[in-house]
Structure formats: C-alpha cells, structure tokens
C-alpha positions in Angstrom: 12.3 17.0 140.7 14.7 18.3 143.2 16.2 21.7 142.3 19.7 20.3 142.9 19.2 17.9 140.1 18.0 20.5 137.5 19.5 23.2 135.4 17.0 26.1 135.3 16.9 29.2 133.2 14.2 31.9 133.1 13.0 32.7 129.6 10.3 34.2 127.5 8.2 32.3 125.0 9.2 33.4 121.5 6.9 31.3 119.4 4.5 28.4 119.5 4.1 26.3 116.4 2.6 22.9 116.2 4.3 20.6 118.7 7.3 23.0 119.2 7.7 26.0 121.4 10.7 28.3 121.2 11.9 30.0 124.4 14.5 32.8 124.5 16.9 32.6 127.4 19.7 35.0 128.4 22.9 33.0 128.8 25.4 34.8 131.0 29.0 34.1 131.6 30.3 34.0 135.2 31.8 37.5 134.9 28.7 39.2 133.5 27.6 40.0 137.0 30.9 41.4 138.0 31.0 45.0 139.1 34.0 45.7 136.8 32.4 44.4 133.7 32.2 47.8 132.0 36.0 48.1 132.2 36.6 44.6 130.9 35.8 43.0 127.5 35.5 39.5 129.0 31.9 39.8 130.2 29.4 38.3 127.8 25.7 37.8 127.7 24.1 36.0 124.8 20.5 35.3 123.9 19.8 31.6 123.1 16.7 30.0 121.7 15.7 26.7 123.3 13.3 24.4 121.4 10.9 22.4 123.6 8.7 19.6 122.4 7.0 18.4 125.6 4.5 21.0 126.7 0.8 21.5 127.2 -0.8 22.6 124.0 -2.5 26.0 123.9 -1.2 27.0 127.3 1.6 29.3 126.3 1.7 32.2 124.0 4.5 34.5 122.8 5.7 36.8 125.6 4.9 34.5 128.5 7.5 34.2 131.1 8.5 30.6 131.8 11.3 28.6 133.5 13.1 26.1 131.3 14.6 23.1 133.1 16.8 20.2 132.1 18.0 17.3 134.2 21.6 17.9 135.4 22.8 14.5 134.2 21.7 15.5 130.7 23.8 18.7 131.0 26.8 16.6 132.0 26.2 14.3 129.0 26.0 17.3 126.7 29.3 18.7 128.0 30.9 15.2 127.4 29.6 15.0 123.8 30.4 18.6 123.0 33.8 19.1 124.7 35.1 15.9 126.3 35.0 13.4 123.5 36.2 16.0 120.9 39.2 16.8 123.2 40.0 13.1 123.5 39.7 12.7 119.7 41.9 15.8 119.1 44.7 14.7 121.4 44.7 11.0 120.4 44.6 11.7 116.7 47.3 14.3 117.0 49.6 12.0 119.0 49.0 9.0 116.7 49.3 11.0 113.5 52.5 12.8 114.6 54.0 9.6 115.9 53.4 7.9 112.5 54.3 10.7 110.2 56.6 13.1 112.1 55.0 15.9 110.0 53.0 18.6 111.8 51.0 19.7 108.8 49.8 16.2 108.1 49.1 15.7 111.8 47.0 18.9 111.9 45.0 17.8 108.8 44.4 14.4 110.4 43.1 16.1 113.6 40.7 18.3 111.5 39.5 15.3 109.6 39.0 13.3 112.7 37.0 16.1 114.4 35.0 16.7 111.3 34.0 13.0 111.1 33.0 13.1 114.8 30.7 16.1 114.3 29.2 14.7 111.1 28.4 11.5 113.0 26.9 13.6 115.8 24.8 15.5 113.2 23.5 12.2 111.8 22.2 11.3 115.2 20.7 14.7 115.8 17.1 13.4 115.9 18.0 10.8 118.5 20.0 13.3 120.6 17.1 15.8 120.4 14.9 13.2 122.0 17.6 12.4 124.6 18.2 16.0 125.6 14.7 17.1 126.3 13.9 20.4 128.0 10.9 20.9 130.2 9.0 24.1 130.8 7.1 25.4 133.8 5.7 28.8 134.7 7.7 31.2 136.8 6.5 31.4 140.4 
C-alpha cells in the first residue's frame, strides 16, 4: 500500500497471546516536538496500546520493534464516528430540545441522554467495528 494512504506509527510489541498481539505506541501531540515545550503545559505524549488480530503467528515476541499501519480512510471513518456524529447529535438535540422546552436544564439532560444512547449503540457494535478498523503490522526497516 502507498505510504500516502496509510497512517503509520512505530511501536514495541507488549504481548502476544493467542490470536491477539498488543503493541505499545507513543502518541504525540503536534506541540510535543516544539522547542518550547518545557515552558508550556500544552505538550503531551501518551502511551497507547493497539490490539492487532491479523499477524503471522510465532513471528513476534515482546520487545520487538514494529510498525503499525492503518488505512487512512479507516482513520477518517474513526474520526467521524468518534467526533463528527457525536457533534451533530449534540447540536441537533440541543437545538430541538431547547426549541421545544425553552429550558436549559432539560435541554442539557436531553443532550447527555442522546450522546449516552449513541455511545451505548456504538459499544453494542464494538465487535463489528473491531473487524472494520483493523490494524496491520510490519517490521521496522
């Protein structure tokens, strides 16, 4: 696959168990590489664990350096599901609830209930989404 169509992160294999491999990656914010980060509290670096299910058995062991890749279109879909749709639900339920009730407290509760329902439905489809958002793994060059 073309590098322009992939999201790539270097990582280290944390564990291999059955048909699942866990890879630790270091997620950096854009400002983490800034030369002024020591003077600013905005820089952040966070370790994340990626679960990968499609890999060659017995090839990897804990401590191996690997490159985790994901198709760019899957990343865009993840952003839509995680941020885009919830924002649309938030705004539309707020506008509709406030228009009908003229009460900010009730409108706020309706927004929270709407978003909770969305994320519960998303959690119910977790297994299907896990198959859709598959990561691949390849050795570092």
